[in-house]
C-alpha positions in Angstrom: 49.2 9.7 -37.6 47.1 7.7 -40.0 46.1 4.1 -39.7 45.3 1.6 -42.5 43.3 -1.2 -41.0 43.2 -4.3 -43.2 40.7 -7.1 -42.3 42.1 -10.2 -43.9 40.0 -12.8 -45.6 39.3 -15.9 -43.4 42.0 -18.5 -43.8 44.7 -16.0 -44.9 47.7 -14.5 -43.2 50.2 -11.8 -44.2 53.5 -13.2 -45.2 56.6 -12.2 -43.3 58.2 -11.0 -46.5 55.3 -8.6 -47.0 55.7 -7.3 -43.4 59.4 -6.7 -44.0 58.8 -4.8 -47.3 56.2 -2.6 -45.6 58.5 -1.9 -42.5 61.3 -0.8 -44.9 59.1 2.1 -46.2 60.0 5.4 -44.6 56.3 6.5 -44.3 55.4 3.3 -42.2 55.9 3.9 -38.5 54.7 0.6 -37.1 52.8 -2.6 -38.1 50.6 -4.6 -35.8 48.9 -7.9 -36.6 46.0 -8.9 -34.3 44.0 -12.0 -35.1 42.9 -11.5 -38.7 43.5 -7.7 -38.8 46.7 -5.9 -39.9 47.2 -2.3 -38.7 49.6 -0.2 -40.6 50.6 3.1 -38.8 51.7 5.9 -41.1 53.6 9.0 -39.9 51.4 11.2 -42.1 49.8 11.4 -45.5 50.2 14.2 -48.1 48.8 14.7 -51.6 51.4 12.2 -53.0 49.9 8.9 -54.2 50.9 5.9 -52.1 50.5 2.2 -53.0 50.7 -0.6 -50.3 50.9 -4.2 -51.4 50.2 -7.0 -48.9 51.2 -10.5 -49.9 48.9 -13.1 -48.3 49.2 -16.8 -47.9 46.2 -19.1 -47.6 46.7 -21.4 -44.6 43.2 -22.8 -44.3 40.6 -23.5 -47.0 37.4 -21.6 -46.3 34.2 -21.8 -48.4 32.0 -18.9 -49.1 34.6 -16.2 -48.2 33.2 -12.9 -47.2 34.8 -9.7 -48.6 37.7 -8.2 -46.7 37.7 -4.6 -45.7 40.2 -1.8 -45.6 39.7 1.3 -43.5 41.9 4.4 -43.5 41.5 6.9 -40.6 43.2 9.5 -38.5 44.7 7.9 -35.3 43.8 11.0 -33.2 40.2 11.3 -34.6 39.0 7.8 -35.4 35.4 8.9 -35.7 36.3 11.6 -38.3 37.1 11.1 -41.9 37.2 7.4 -42.9 37.8 5.8 -46.2 36.5 2.2 -46.5 36.9 -0.5 -49.2 35.7 -4.1 -49.4 37.0 -6.8 -51.7 37.0 -10.5 -52.2 39.5 -12.9 -53.7 40.5 -12.1 -57.3 39.4 -8.5 -57.1 
């Protein structure tokens, strides 16, 4: 199993429509939202390219936003291979 861990920008939440669209994908096993982090559990990955789009809604105005981060890792070996990415608004 593979986990995509998305740390949301401060003041933003994932929309319920976005969650529903993700849950309807066959590769997605489960989605958890804890505080400002979204965990997307995937059954497995292969060499086929995958694109995941999260629609966010700003609920609180926050100045000086710090970049959000995305981590992808193996559920059974979280200390093993990890892919990380950081981005701000408009990137």
